[in-house]
HTML snippet that shows the backbone in 3Dmol.js (N, CA, C, O; Angstrom):
<script src="https://3Dmol.org/build/3Dmol-min.js"></script>
<div id="view" style="width:600px;height:400px;position:relative"></div>
<script>
const pdb = `
ATOM      1  N   MET A   1      -1.693  -2.392  27.017  1.00  0.00           N
ATOM      2  CA  MET A   1      -1.373  -3.590  26.277  1.00  0.00           C
ATOM      3  C   MET A   1       0.013  -4.299  26.735  1.00  0.00           C
ATOM      4  O   MET A   1       1.091  -3.736  26.924  1.00  0.00           O
ATOM      5  N   SER A   2      -0.287  -5.670  26.864  1.00  0.00           N
ATOM      6  CA  SER A   2       1.188  -6.453  27.162  1.00  0.00           C
ATOM      7  C   SER A   2       1.286  -7.132  25.893  1.00  0.00           C
ATOM      8  O   SER A   2       0.342  -7.325  25.127  1.00  0.00           O
ATOM      9  N   LEU A   3       2.530  -7.497  25.710  1.00  0.00           N
ATOM     10  CA  LEU A   3       3.049  -8.364  24.611  1.00  0.00           C
ATOM     11  C   LEU A   3       2.887  -9.808  24.739  1.00  0.00           C
ATOM     12  O   LEU A   3       3.850 -10.512  25.043  1.00  0.00           O
ATOM     13  N   THR A   4       1.700 -10.303  24.522  1.00  0.00           N
ATOM     14  CA  THR A   4       1.450 -11.662  24.840  1.00  0.00           C
ATOM     15  C   THR A   4       1.883 -12.665  23.653  1.00  0.00           C
ATOM     16  O   THR A   4       2.155 -12.233  22.533  1.00  0.00           O
ATOM     17  N   ASP A   5       1.923 -13.975  23.967  1.00  0.00           N
ATOM     18  CA  ASP A   5       2.256 -14.947  22.908  1.00  0.00           C
ATOM     19  C   ASP A   5       1.263 -14.844  21.627  1.00  0.00           C
ATOM     20  O   ASP A   5       1.640 -15.079  20.479  1.00  0.00           O
ATOM     21  N   SER A   6       0.021 -14.485  21.959  1.00  0.00           N
ATOM     22  CA  SER A   6      -0.784 -14.334  20.758  1.00  0.00           C
ATOM     23  C   SER A   6      -0.457 -13.114  19.819  1.00  0.00           C
ATOM     24  O   SER A   6      -0.647 -13.105  18.603  1.00  0.00           O
ATOM     25  N   PHE A   7       0.114 -11.986  20.643  1.00  0.00           N
ATOM     26  CA  PHE A   7       0.493 -10.827  19.791  1.00  0.00           C
ATOM     27  C   PHE A   7       1.587 -11.227  19.028  1.00  0.00           C
ATOM     28  O   PHE A   7       1.580 -10.886  17.845  1.00  0.00           O
ATOM     29  N   PHE A   8       2.592 -11.922  19.481  1.00  0.00           N
ATOM     30  CA  PHE A   8       3.784 -12.300  18.627  1.00  0.00           C
ATOM     31  C   PHE A   8       3.444 -13.435  17.441  1.00  0.00           C
ATOM     32  O   PHE A   8       4.092 -13.530  16.398  1.00  0.00           O
ATOM     33  N   ILE A   9       2.443 -14.172  17.757  1.00  0.00           N
ATOM     34  CA  ILE A   9       1.925 -15.171  16.760  1.00  0.00           C
ATOM     35  C   ILE A   9       1.348 -14.231  15.684  1.00  0.00           C
ATOM     36  O   ILE A   9       1.769 -14.330  14.532  1.00  0.00           O
ATOM     37  N   GLU A  10       0.446 -13.360  15.989  1.00  0.00           N
ATOM     38  CA  GLU A  10      -0.342 -12.497  14.912  1.00  0.00           C
ATOM     39  C   GLU A  10       0.789 -11.639  14.220  1.00  0.00           C
ATOM     40  O   GLU A  10       0.665 -11.467  13.007  1.00  0.00           O
ATOM     41  N   ARG A  11       1.750 -11.146  14.783  1.00  0.00           N
ATOM     42  CA  ARG A  11       2.817 -10.335  14.334  1.00  0.00           C
ATOM     43  C   ARG A  11       3.567 -11.116  13.384  1.00  0.00           C
ATOM     44  O   ARG A  11       3.753 -10.650  12.260  1.00  0.00           O
ATOM     45  N   GLY A  12       4.013 -12.235  13.695  1.00  0.00           N
ATOM     46  CA  GLY A  12       4.731 -13.265  12.799  1.00  0.00           C
ATOM     47  C   GLY A  12       3.887 -13.667  11.539  1.00  0.00           C
ATOM     48  O   GLY A  12       4.374 -13.563  10.413  1.00  0.00           O
ATOM     49  N   LYS A  13       2.765 -14.074  11.724  1.00  0.00           N
ATOM     50  CA  LYS A  13       1.738 -14.293  10.651  1.00  0.00           C
ATOM     51  C   LYS A  13       1.724 -13.132   9.686  1.00  0.00           C
ATOM     52  O   LYS A  13       1.972 -13.340   8.498  1.00  0.00           O
ATOM     53  N   THR A  14       1.454 -11.951  10.119  1.00  0.00           N
ATOM     54  CA  THR A  14       1.286 -10.667   9.279  1.00  0.00           C
ATOM     55  C   THR A  14       2.537 -10.518   8.677  1.00  0.00           C
ATOM     56  O   THR A  14       2.537 -10.167   7.497  1.00  0.00           O
ATOM     57  N   LEU A  15       3.772 -10.742   9.329  1.00  0.00           N
ATOM     58  CA  LEU A  15       5.053 -10.285   8.607  1.00  0.00           C
ATOM     59  C   LEU A  15       5.186 -11.300   7.471  1.00  0.00           C
ATOM     60  O   LEU A  15       5.396 -10.904   6.325  1.00  0.00           O
ATOM     61  N   ASP A  16       5.061 -12.696   7.782  1.00  0.00           N
ATOM     62  CA  ASP A  16       5.049 -13.697   6.849  1.00  0.00           C
ATOM     63  C   ASP A  16       4.344 -13.235   5.574  1.00  0.00           C
ATOM     64  O   ASP A  16       5.008 -13.120   4.545  1.00  0.00           O
ATOM     65  N   ARG A  17       2.974 -12.950   5.584  1.00  0.00           N
ATOM     66  CA  ARG A  17       2.153 -12.524   4.688  1.00  0.00           C
ATOM     67  C   ARG A  17       2.567 -11.370   3.851  1.00  0.00           C
ATOM     68  O   ARG A  17       2.393 -11.352   2.632  1.00  0.00           O
ATOM     69  N   TYR A  18       3.110 -10.422   4.515  1.00  0.00           N
ATOM     70  CA  TYR A  18       3.697  -9.140   3.751  1.00  0.00           C
ATOM     71  C   TYR A  18       5.100  -9.588   3.059  1.00  0.00           C
ATOM     72  O   TYR A  18       5.477  -9.037   2.024  1.00  0.00           O
ATOM     73  N   LYS A  19       5.756 -10.487   3.608  1.00  0.00           N
ATOM     74  CA  LYS A  19       7.049 -10.908   3.023  1.00  0.00           C
ATOM     75  C   LYS A  19       6.647 -11.527   1.597  1.00  0.00           C
ATOM     76  O   LYS A  19       7.274 -11.223   0.582  1.00  0.00           O
ATOM     77  N   THR A  20       5.637 -12.352   1.586  1.00  0.00           N
ATOM     78  CA  THR A  20       5.286 -12.950   0.307  1.00  0.00           C
ATOM     79  C   THR A  20       4.835 -11.881  -0.794  1.00  0.00           C
ATOM     80  O   THR A  20       4.821 -12.158  -1.993  1.00  0.00           O
ATOM     81  N   LEU A  21       4.468 -10.634  -0.277  1.00  0.00           N
ATOM     82  CA  LEU A  21       4.224  -9.534  -1.184  1.00  0.00           C
ATOM     83  C   LEU A  21       5.394  -8.748  -1.546  1.00  0.00           C
ATOM     84  O   LEU A  21       5.265  -7.770  -2.282  1.00  0.00           O
ATOM     85  N   GLY A  22       6.609  -9.126  -1.051  1.00  0.00           N
ATOM     86  CA  GLY A  22       7.773  -8.344  -1.343  1.00  0.00           C
ATOM     87  C   GLY A  22       8.340  -7.436  -0.292  1.00  0.00           C
ATOM     88  O   GLY A  22       9.444  -6.910  -0.432  1.00  0.00           O
ATOM     89  N   TYR A  23       7.528  -7.240   0.835  1.00  0.00           N
ATOM     90  CA  TYR A  23       8.005  -6.262   2.060  1.00  0.00           C
ATOM     91  C   TYR A  23       9.064  -6.900   2.705  1.00  0.00           C
ATOM     92  O   TYR A  23       9.201  -8.123   2.734  1.00  0.00           O
ATOM     93  N   ILE A  24       9.935  -5.960   3.306  1.00  0.00           N
ATOM     94  CA  ILE A  24      11.004  -6.446   4.108  1.00  0.00           C
ATOM     95  C   ILE A  24      10.724  -5.853   5.566  1.00  0.00           C
ATOM     96  O   ILE A  24      10.202  -4.744   5.675  1.00  0.00           O
ATOM     97  N   CYS A  25      11.068  -6.589   6.652  1.00  0.00           N
ATOM     98  CA  CYS A  25      10.804  -5.975   7.939  1.00  0.00           C
ATOM     99  C   CYS A  25      12.059  -4.995   8.224  1.00  0.00           C
ATOM    100  O   CYS A  25      13.183  -5.270   7.804  1.00  0.00           O
ATOM    101  N   ILE A  26      11.804  -3.942   8.900  1.00  0.00           N
ATOM    102  CA  ILE A  26      12.885  -2.934   9.001  1.00  0.00           C
ATOM    103  C   ILE A  26      14.038  -3.505   9.581  1.00  0.00           C
ATOM    104  O   ILE A  26      15.131  -3.102   9.183  1.00  0.00           O
ATOM    105  N   ASP A  27      13.978  -4.416  10.492  1.00  0.00           N
ATOM    106  CA  ASP A  27      15.168  -5.278  11.191  1.00  0.00           C
ATOM    107  C   ASP A  27      15.890  -5.775  10.012  1.00  0.00           C
ATOM    108  O   ASP A  27      17.070  -5.448   9.878  1.00  0.00           O
ATOM    109  N   GLU A  28      15.315  -6.532   9.137  1.00  0.00           N
ATOM    110  CA  GLU A  28      16.120  -7.126   7.970  1.00  0.00           C
ATOM    111  C   GLU A  28      16.705  -6.218   7.165  1.00  0.00           C
ATOM    112  O   GLU A  28      17.802  -6.482   6.671  1.00  0.00           O
ATOM    113  N   PHE A  29      16.109  -5.091   6.924  1.00  0.00           N
ATOM    114  CA  PHE A  29      16.641  -3.997   6.142  1.00  0.00           C
ATOM    115  C   PHE A  29      17.943  -3.481   6.721  1.00  0.00           C
ATOM    116  O   PHE A  29      18.930  -3.308   6.005  1.00  0.00           O
ATOM    117  N   GLU A  30      17.938  -3.236   8.027  1.00  0.00           N
ATOM    118  CA  GLU A  30      19.111  -2.751   8.889  1.00  0.00           C
ATOM    119  C   GLU A  30      20.219  -3.681   8.595  1.00  0.00           C
ATOM    120  O   GLU A  30      21.323  -3.218   8.309  1.00  0.00           O
ATOM    121  N   GLU A  31      20.003  -5.045   8.646  1.00  0.00           N
ATOM    122  CA  GLU A  31      21.091  -5.944   8.522  1.00  0.00           C
ATOM    123  C   GLU A  31      21.574  -5.978   6.930  1.00  0.00           C
ATOM    124  O   GLU A  31      22.765  -6.042   6.627  1.00  0.00           O
ATOM    125  N   MET A  32      20.716  -5.937   6.149  1.00  0.00           N
ATOM    126  CA  MET A  32      21.109  -6.164   4.680  1.00  0.00           C
ATOM    127  C   MET A  32      21.963  -4.907   4.190  1.00  0.00           C
ATOM    128  O   MET A  32      22.793  -5.023   3.287  1.00  0.00           O
ATOM    129  N   HIS A  33      21.732  -3.805   4.783  1.00  0.00           N
ATOM    130  CA  HIS A  33      22.283  -2.480   4.258  1.00  0.00           C
ATOM    131  C   HIS A  33      23.173  -1.958   5.368  1.00  0.00           C
ATOM    132  O   HIS A  33      23.648  -0.831   5.229  1.00  0.00           O
ATOM    133  N   SER A  34      23.439  -2.647   6.430  1.00  0.00           N
ATOM    134  CA  SER A  34      24.315  -2.237   7.658  1.00  0.00           C
ATOM    135  C   SER A  34      23.969  -0.791   7.999  1.00  0.00           C
ATOM    136  O   SER A  34      24.868   0.048   8.066  1.00  0.00           O
ATOM    137  N   LEU A  35      22.714  -0.482   8.213  1.00  0.00           N
ATOM    138  CA  LEU A  35      22.132   0.775   8.576  1.00  0.00           C
ATOM    139  C   LEU A  35      21.309   0.611   9.811  1.00  0.00           C
ATOM    140  O   LEU A  35      20.433  -0.246   9.923  1.00  0.00           O
ATOM    141  N   LYS A  36      21.636   1.480  10.735  1.00  0.00           N
ATOM    142  CA  LYS A  36      20.625   1.393  12.001  1.00  0.00           C
ATOM    143  C   LYS A  36      19.444   2.347  11.863  1.00  0.00           C
ATOM    144  O   LYS A  36      19.489   3.393  11.217  1.00  0.00           O
ATOM    145  N   ILE A  37      18.466   1.929  12.476  1.00  0.00           N
ATOM    146  CA  ILE A  37      17.223   2.669  12.511  1.00  0.00           C
ATOM    147  C   ILE A  37      17.361   4.073  12.706  1.00  0.00           C
ATOM    148  O   ILE A  37      16.680   4.901  12.101  1.00  0.00           O
ATOM    149  N   ASP A  38      18.298   4.366  13.602  1.00  0.00           N
ATOM    150  CA  ASP A  38      18.692   5.732  13.996  1.00  0.00           C
ATOM    151  C   ASP A  38      19.054   6.628  12.804  1.00  0.00           C
ATOM    152  O   ASP A  38      18.745   7.819  12.778  1.00  0.00           O
ATOM    153  N   LYS A  39      19.720   6.011  11.823  1.00  0.00           N
ATOM    154  CA  LYS A  39      20.107   6.617  10.686  1.00  0.00           C
ATOM    155  C   LYS A  39      19.021   7.081   9.812  1.00  0.00           C
ATOM    156  O   LYS A  39      19.074   8.149   9.202  1.00  0.00           O
ATOM    157  N   ILE A  40      17.889   6.136   9.757  1.00  0.00           N
ATOM    158  CA  ILE A  40      16.686   6.335   9.035  1.00  0.00           C
ATOM    159  C   ILE A  40      15.850   7.581   9.671  1.00  0.00           C
ATOM    160  O   ILE A  40      15.229   8.413   9.009  1.00  0.00           O
ATOM    161  N   PHE A  41      15.964   7.539  11.130  1.00  0.00           N
ATOM    162  CA  PHE A  41      15.320   8.825  11.798  1.00  0.00           C
ATOM    163  C   PHE A  41      16.058  10.046  11.270  1.00  0.00           C
ATOM    164  O   PHE A  41      15.452  10.944  10.685  1.00  0.00           O
ATOM    165  N   GLU A  42      17.448  10.072  11.492  1.00  0.00           N
ATOM    166  CA  GLU A  42      18.165  11.156  11.168  1.00  0.00           C
ATOM    167  C   GLU A  42      18.051  11.586   9.818  1.00  0.00           C
ATOM    168  O   GLU A  42      18.503  12.699   9.549  1.00  0.00           O
ATOM    169  N   ALA A  43      17.507  10.875   8.885  1.00  0.00           N
ATOM    170  CA  ALA A  43      17.466  11.226   7.403  1.00  0.00           C
ATOM    171  C   ALA A  43      15.925  11.812   7.312  1.00  0.00           C
ATOM    172  O   ALA A  43      15.475  12.087   6.199  1.00  0.00           O
ATOM    173  N   GLY A  44      15.190  11.984   8.397  1.00  0.00           N
ATOM    174  CA  GLY A  44      13.943  12.524   8.284  1.00  0.00           C
ATOM    175  C   GLY A  44      12.770  11.567   7.767  1.00  0.00           C
ATOM    176  O   GLY A  44      11.673  11.973   7.384  1.00  0.00           O
ATOM    177  N   LEU A  45      13.135  10.366   7.812  1.00  0.00           N
ATOM    178  CA  LEU A  45      12.051   9.402   7.266  1.00  0.00           C
ATOM    179  C   LEU A  45      11.119   8.776   8.386  1.00  0.00           C
ATOM    180  O   LEU A  45      10.081   8.167   8.126  1.00  0.00           O
ATOM    181  N   LEU A  46      11.543   8.968   9.492  1.00  0.00           N
ATOM    182  CA  LEU A  46      10.849   8.379  10.753  1.00  0.00           C
ATOM    183  C   LEU A  46      10.816   9.576  11.769  1.00  0.00           C
ATOM    184  O   LEU A  46      11.570  10.547  11.699  1.00  0.00           O
ATOM    185  N   SER A  47       9.826   9.379  12.744  1.00  0.00           N
ATOM    186  CA  SER A  47       9.650  10.426  13.647  1.00  0.00           C
ATOM    187  C   SER A  47       9.741   9.699  15.033  1.00  0.00           C
ATOM    188  O   SER A  47       9.454   8.512  15.185  1.00  0.00           O
ATOM    189  N   GLN A  48      10.145  10.491  15.972  1.00  0.00           N
ATOM    190  CA  GLN A  48      10.013   9.995  17.365  1.00  0.00           C
ATOM    191  C   GLN A  48       8.592   9.902  17.959  1.00  0.00           C
ATOM    192  O   GLN A  48       7.728  10.775  17.885  1.00  0.00           O
ATOM    193  N   ARG A  49       8.488   8.624  18.599  1.00  0.00           N
ATOM    194  CA  ARG A  49       7.044   8.554  19.091  1.00  0.00           C
ATOM    195  C   ARG A  49       6.928   9.645  20.330  1.00  0.00           C
ATOM    196  O   ARG A  49       7.838   9.848  21.133  1.00  0.00           O
ATOM    197  N   MET A  50       5.642  10.311  20.340  1.00  0.00           N
ATOM    198  CA  MET A  50       5.467  11.331  21.494  1.00  0.00           C
ATOM    199  C   MET A  50       5.145  10.619  22.681  1.00  0.00           C
ATOM    200  O   MET A  50       5.581  11.057  23.746  1.00  0.00           O
ATOM    201  N   VAL A  51       4.374   9.477  22.665  1.00  0.00           N
ATOM    202  CA  VAL A  51       3.774   8.781  23.826  1.00  0.00           C
ATOM    203  C   VAL A  51       4.606   7.284  23.725  1.00  0.00           C
ATOM    204  O   VAL A  51       4.453   6.600  22.713  1.00  0.00           O
ATOM    205  N   LYS A  52       5.344   6.898  24.650  1.00  0.00           N
ATOM    206  CA  LYS A  52       6.071   5.572  24.601  1.00  0.00           C
ATOM    207  C   LYS A  52       5.562   4.883  25.660  1.00  0.00           C
ATOM    208  O   LYS A  52       5.144   5.476  26.655  1.00  0.00           O
ATOM    209  N   SER A  53       5.549   3.444  25.537  1.00  0.00           N
ATOM    210  CA  SER A  53       4.983   2.521  26.425  1.00  0.00           C
ATOM    211  C   SER A  53       6.121   1.420  26.361  1.00  0.00           C
ATOM    212  O   SER A  53       6.915   1.275  25.432  1.00  0.00           O
ATOM    213  N   THR A  54       6.046   0.611  27.616  1.00  0.00           N
ATOM    214  CA  THR A  54       7.051  -0.382  27.681  1.00  0.00           C
ATOM    215  C   THR A  54       6.795  -1.553  26.694  1.00  0.00           C
ATOM    216  O   THR A  54       7.641  -2.426  26.499  1.00  0.00           O
ATOM    217  N   THR A  55       5.585  -1.528  26.081  1.00  0.00           N
ATOM    218  CA  THR A  55       5.272  -2.519  25.201  1.00  0.00           C
ATOM    219  C   THR A  55       5.668  -2.096  23.535  1.00  0.00           C
ATOM    220  O   THR A  55       5.403  -2.748  22.525  1.00  0.00           O
ATOM    221  N   ASP A  56       6.402  -0.757  23.645  1.00  0.00           N
ATOM    222  CA  ASP A  56       6.609  -0.475  22.138  1.00  0.00           C
ATOM    223  C   ASP A  56       7.974  -1.249  21.756  1.00  0.00           C
ATOM    224  O   ASP A  56       8.893  -1.381  22.564  1.00  0.00           O
ATOM    225  N   LEU A  57       8.003  -1.711  20.527  1.00  0.00           N
ATOM    226  CA  LEU A  57       9.195  -2.501  20.014  1.00  0.00           C
ATOM    227  C   LEU A  57      10.007  -1.422  19.444  1.00  0.00           C
ATOM    228  O   LEU A  57      11.218  -1.644  19.454  1.00  0.00           O
ATOM    229  N   TYR A  58       9.572  -0.164  18.888  1.00  0.00           N
ATOM    230  CA  TYR A  58      10.300   0.783  18.348  1.00  0.00           C
ATOM    231  C   TYR A  58      10.089   2.022  19.056  1.00  0.00           C
ATOM    232  O   TYR A  58       9.087   2.214  19.744  1.00  0.00           O
ATOM    233  N   ASP A  59      11.143   2.985  18.880  1.00  0.00           N
ATOM    234  CA  ASP A  59      10.810   4.395  19.536  1.00  0.00           C
ATOM    235  C   ASP A  59      10.392   5.344  18.357  1.00  0.00           C
ATOM    236  O   ASP A  59      10.161   6.526  18.613  1.00  0.00           O
ATOM    237  N   TYR A  60      10.284   4.858  17.042  1.00  0.00           N
ATOM    238  CA  TYR A  60       9.918   5.676  16.107  1.00  0.00           C
ATOM    239  C   TYR A  60       8.591   5.249  15.357  1.00  0.00           C
ATOM    240  O   TYR A  60       8.061   4.180  15.660  1.00  0.00           O
ATOM    241  N   HIS A  61       8.061   6.044  14.412  1.00  0.00           N
ATOM    242  CA  HIS A  61       7.092   5.740  13.719  1.00  0.00           C
ATOM    243  C   HIS A  61       7.197   6.306  12.263  1.00  0.00           C
ATOM    244  O   HIS A  61       7.877   7.319  12.100  1.00  0.00           O
ATOM    245  N   VAL A  62       6.603   5.754  11.248  1.00  0.00           N
ATOM    246  CA  VAL A  62       6.862   6.243   9.905  1.00  0.00           C
ATOM    247  C   VAL A  62       6.134   7.526   9.747  1.00  0.00           C
ATOM    248  O   VAL A  62       4.924   7.585   9.968  1.00  0.00           O
ATOM    249  N   ASN A  63       6.811   8.529   9.383  1.00  0.00           N
ATOM    250  CA  ASN A  63       6.108   9.707   9.028  1.00  0.00           C
ATOM    251  C   ASN A  63       5.768  10.104   7.537  1.00  0.00           C
ATOM    252  O   ASN A  63       6.207   9.319   6.697  1.00  0.00           O
ATOM    253  N   SER A  64       5.142  11.065   7.125  1.00  0.00           N
ATOM    254  CA  SER A  64       4.750  11.306   5.875  1.00  0.00           C
ATOM    255  C   SER A  64       5.844  11.112   4.742  1.00  0.00           C
ATOM    256  O   SER A  64       5.632  10.567   3.658  1.00  0.00           O
ATOM    257  N   LYS A  65       6.997  11.625   5.152  1.00  0.00           N
ATOM    258  CA  LYS A  65       8.074  11.482   4.280  1.00  0.00           C
ATOM    259  C   LYS A  65       8.531  10.108   4.030  1.00  0.00           C
ATOM    260  O   LYS A  65       8.853   9.735   2.902  1.00  0.00           O
ATOM    261  N   GLY A  66       8.565   9.312   5.119  1.00  0.00           N
ATOM    262  CA  GLY A  66       9.017   7.827   5.040  1.00  0.00           C
ATOM    263  C   GLY A  66       8.029   6.905   4.436  1.00  0.00           C
ATOM    264  O   GLY A  66       8.297   5.765   4.054  1.00  0.00           O
ATOM    265  N   LYS A  67       6.777   7.519   4.371  1.00  0.00           N
ATOM    266  CA  LYS A  67       5.718   6.725   3.812  1.00  0.00           C
ATOM    267  C   LYS A  67       5.784   6.282   2.362  1.00  0.00           C
ATOM    268  O   LYS A  67       5.029   5.427   1.900  1.00  0.00           O
ATOM    269  N   ASP A  68       6.853   6.990   1.577  1.00  0.00           N
ATOM    270  CA  ASP A  68       7.336   6.499   0.210  1.00  0.00           C
ATOM    271  C   ASP A  68       7.940   5.327   0.226  1.00  0.00           C
ATOM    272  O   ASP A  68       7.823   4.580  -0.746  1.00  0.00           O
ATOM    273  N   PHE A  69       8.697   4.961   1.345  1.00  0.00           N
ATOM    274  CA  PHE A  69       9.466   3.856   1.445  1.00  0.00           C
ATOM    275  C   PHE A  69       8.888   2.712   2.273  1.00  0.00           C
ATOM    276  O   PHE A  69       9.105   1.540   1.961  1.00  0.00           O
ATOM    277  N   MET A  70       8.138   3.065   3.349  1.00  0.00           N
ATOM    278  CA  MET A  70       7.887   2.230   4.362  1.00  0.00           C
ATOM    279  C   MET A  70       6.294   2.178   4.717  1.00  0.00           C
ATOM    280  O   MET A  70       5.604   3.186   4.565  1.00  0.00           O
ATOM    281  N   LYS A  71       5.821   1.121   5.131  1.00  0.00           N
ATOM    282  CA  LYS A  71       4.649   0.931   5.580  1.00  0.00           C
ATOM    283  C   LYS A  71       4.553   0.523   7.192  1.00  0.00           C
ATOM    284  O   LYS A  71       5.341  -0.303   7.652  1.00  0.00           O
ATOM    285  N   GLU A  72       3.670   1.073   7.910  1.00  0.00           N
ATOM    286  CA  GLU A  72       3.672   0.793   9.476  1.00  0.00           C
ATOM    287  C   GLU A  72       2.461   0.247   9.782  1.00  0.00           C
ATOM    288  O   GLU A  72       1.450   0.837   9.401  1.00  0.00           O
ATOM    289  N   ILE A  73       2.363  -0.887  10.470  1.00  0.00           N
ATOM    290  CA  ILE A  73       1.132  -1.461  10.861  1.00  0.00           C
ATOM    291  C   ILE A  73       1.379  -1.387  12.477  1.00  0.00           C
ATOM    292  O   ILE A  73       2.108  -2.192  13.055  1.00  0.00           O
ATOM    293  N   LYS A  74       0.692  -0.337  13.129  1.00  0.00           N
ATOM    294  CA  LYS A  74       0.851   0.175  14.367  1.00  0.00           C
ATOM    295  C   LYS A  74       0.398  -0.882  15.448  1.00  0.00           C
ATOM    296  O   LYS A  74       1.096  -1.083  16.442  1.00  0.00           O
ATOM    297  N   ASP A  75      -0.634  -1.465  15.258  1.00  0.00           N
ATOM    298  CA  ASP A  75      -1.208  -2.360  16.331  1.00  0.00           C
ATOM    299  C   ASP A  75      -0.391  -3.596  16.549  1.00  0.00           C
ATOM    300  O   ASP A  75      -0.515  -4.271  17.571  1.00  0.00           O
ATOM    301  N   LEU A  76       0.593  -3.941  15.416  1.00  0.00           N
ATOM    302  CA  LEU A  76       1.402  -5.014  15.498  1.00  0.00           C
ATOM    303  C   LEU A  76       2.766  -4.527  15.648  1.00  0.00           C
ATOM    304  O   LEU A  76       3.647  -5.352  15.404  1.00  0.00           O
ATOM    305  N   GLU A  77       3.145  -3.282  16.022  1.00  0.00           N
ATOM    306  CA  GLU A  77       4.500  -2.823  15.986  1.00  0.00           C
ATOM    307  C   GLU A  77       5.430  -3.330  14.802  1.00  0.00           C
ATOM    308  O   GLU A  77       6.525  -3.824  15.073  1.00  0.00           O
ATOM    309  N   LEU A  78       5.062  -3.226  13.686  1.00  0.00           N
ATOM    310  CA  LEU A  78       5.620  -3.490  12.409  1.00  0.00           C
ATOM    311  C   LEU A  78       5.968  -2.424  11.558  1.00  0.00           C
ATOM    312  O   LEU A  78       5.054  -1.704  11.157  1.00  0.00           O
ATOM    313  N   ILE A  79       7.275  -2.164  11.167  1.00  0.00           N
ATOM    314  CA  ILE A  79       7.652  -1.130  10.238  1.00  0.00           C
ATOM    315  C   ILE A  79       8.292  -2.118   9.076  1.00  0.00           C
ATOM    316  O   ILE A  79       9.212  -2.916   9.255  1.00  0.00           O
ATOM    317  N   LEU A  80       7.626  -1.886   7.918  1.00  0.00           N
ATOM    318  CA  LEU A  80       8.105  -2.703   6.691  1.00  0.00           C
ATOM    319  C   LEU A  80       8.535  -1.902   5.630  1.00  0.00           C
ATOM    320  O   LEU A  80       7.836  -0.943   5.304  1.00  0.00           O
ATOM    321  N   VAL A  81       9.800  -2.199   4.915  1.00  0.00           N
ATOM    322  CA  VAL A  81      10.009  -1.477   3.725  1.00  0.00           C
ATOM    323  C   VAL A  81       9.298  -2.106   2.599  1.00  0.00           C
ATOM    324  O   VAL A  81       9.313  -3.322   2.406  1.00  0.00           O
ATOM    325  N   LYS A  82       8.596  -1.148   1.765  1.00  0.00           N
ATOM    326  CA  LYS A  82       7.821  -1.574   0.619  1.00  0.00           C
ATOM    327  C   LYS A  82       8.535  -2.292  -0.414  1.00  0.00           C
ATOM    328  O   LYS A  82       9.756  -2.197  -0.546  1.00  0.00           O
ATOM    329  N   PRO A  83       7.822  -2.985  -1.124  1.00  0.00           N
ATOM    330  CA  PRO A  83       8.526  -3.836  -2.261  1.00  0.00           C
ATOM    331  C   PRO A  83       9.348  -2.872  -3.213  1.00  0.00           C
ATOM    332  O   PRO A  83       8.945  -1.760  -3.555  1.00  0.00           O
ATOM    333  N   ASP A  84      10.549  -3.438  -3.596  1.00  0.00           N
ATOM    334  CA  ASP A  84      11.308  -2.540  -4.627  1.00  0.00           C
ATOM    335  C   ASP A  84      11.760  -1.076  -3.885  1.00  0.00           C
ATOM    336  O   ASP A  84      12.141  -0.130  -4.575  1.00  0.00           O
ATOM    337  N   SER A  85      11.691  -1.009  -2.664  1.00  0.00           N
ATOM    338  CA  SER A  85      12.096   0.299  -2.115  1.00  0.00           C
ATOM    339  C   SER A  85      13.314   0.300  -1.167  1.00  0.00           C
ATOM    340  O   SER A  85      13.691   1.326  -0.599  1.00  0.00           O
ATOM    341  N   ALA A  86      13.902  -0.884  -1.027  1.00  0.00           N
ATOM    342  CA  ALA A  86      15.111  -1.051  -0.120  1.00  0.00           C
ATOM    343  C   ALA A  86      16.220  -0.293  -0.601  1.00  0.00           C
ATOM    344  O   ALA A  86      16.942   0.324   0.182  1.00  0.00           O
ATOM    345  N   LYS A  87      16.425  -0.298  -1.972  1.00  0.00           N
ATOM    346  CA  LYS A  87      17.688   0.345  -2.452  1.00  0.00           C
ATOM    347  C   LYS A  87      17.409   1.807  -2.355  1.00  0.00           C
ATOM    348  O   LYS A  87      18.308   2.501  -1.881  1.00  0.00           O
ATOM    349  N   LYS A  88      16.267   2.399  -2.745  1.00  0.00           N
ATOM    350  CA  LYS A  88      15.864   3.674  -2.667  1.00  0.00           C
ATOM    351  C   LYS A  88      15.939   4.284  -1.256  1.00  0.00           C
ATOM    352  O   LYS A  88      16.341   5.432  -1.066  1.00  0.00           O
ATOM    353  N   LEU A  89      15.546   3.485  -0.309  1.00  0.00           N
ATOM    354  CA  LEU A  89      15.531   3.876   1.011  1.00  0.00           C
ATOM    355  C   LEU A  89      16.969   4.076   1.644  1.00  0.00           C
ATOM    356  O   LEU A  89      17.336   5.005   2.364  1.00  0.00           O
ATOM    357  N   ALA A  90      17.819   2.796   1.128  1.00  0.00           N
ATOM    358  CA  ALA A  90      19.217   3.044   1.655  1.00  0.00           C
ATOM    359  C   ALA A  90      19.883   4.276   0.965  1.00  0.00           C
ATOM    360  O   ALA A  90      20.580   5.006   1.670  1.00  0.00           O
ATOM    361  N   ASP A  91      19.736   4.543  -0.259  1.00  0.00           N
ATOM    362  CA  ASP A  91      20.156   5.671  -0.916  1.00  0.00           C
ATOM    363  C   ASP A  91      19.737   7.029  -0.137  1.00  0.00           C
ATOM    364  O   ASP A  91      20.575   7.881   0.160  1.00  0.00           O
ATOM    365  N   ALA A  92      18.428   7.140   0.150  1.00  0.00           N
ATOM    366  CA  ALA A  92      17.903   8.204   0.726  1.00  0.00           C
ATOM    367  C   ALA A  92      18.625   8.531   2.164  1.00  0.00           C
ATOM    368  O   ALA A  92      18.818   9.679   2.564  1.00  0.00           O
ATOM    369  N   VAL A  93      18.960   7.448   2.814  1.00  0.00           N
ATOM    370  CA  VAL A  93      19.564   7.438   4.219  1.00  0.00           C
ATOM    371  C   VAL A  93      21.005   7.803   4.112  1.00  0.00           C
ATOM    372  O   VAL A  93      21.528   8.474   5.003  1.00  0.00           O
ATOM    373  N   THR A  94      21.693   7.389   3.046  1.00  0.00           N
ATOM    374  CA  THR A  94      23.112   7.536   2.989  1.00  0.00           C
ATOM    375  C   THR A  94      23.483   8.744   2.225  1.00  0.00           C
ATOM    376  O   THR A  94      24.690   8.919   2.054  1.00  0.00           O
ATOM    377  N   LYS A  95      22.584   9.686   1.690  1.00  0.00           N
ATOM    378  CA  LYS A  95      22.886  10.950   1.036  1.00  0.00           C
ATOM    379  C   LYS A  95      23.808  11.721   1.772  1.00  0.00           C
ATOM    380  O   LYS A  95      24.168  12.821   1.352  1.00  0.00           O
TER     381      LYS A  95
END
`;
const viewer = $3Dmol.createViewer("view");
viewer.addModel(pdb, "pdb");
viewer.setStyle({}, {cartoon: {color: "spectrum"}});
viewer.zoomTo();
viewer.render();
</script>
């Protein structure tokens, strides 16, 4: 798979749609809470991808423990923080 213009257009539309429902992109969460995605991984809420590709935007995927706080849309390389879960996720990471 290559990351084409249409991929990014669809990814952007999907992200916008989820934002209207209260989701936050993991990148925005990182900025809002001054936390790197590596810290979320270290807290056991993300797992390392076993198979990596040059088209992967993230090295991680949401695991069963992380699904309480996050949603992953694999085909669009999106990791989203669920509505009303940002503070809970930040607290879980900084314990």
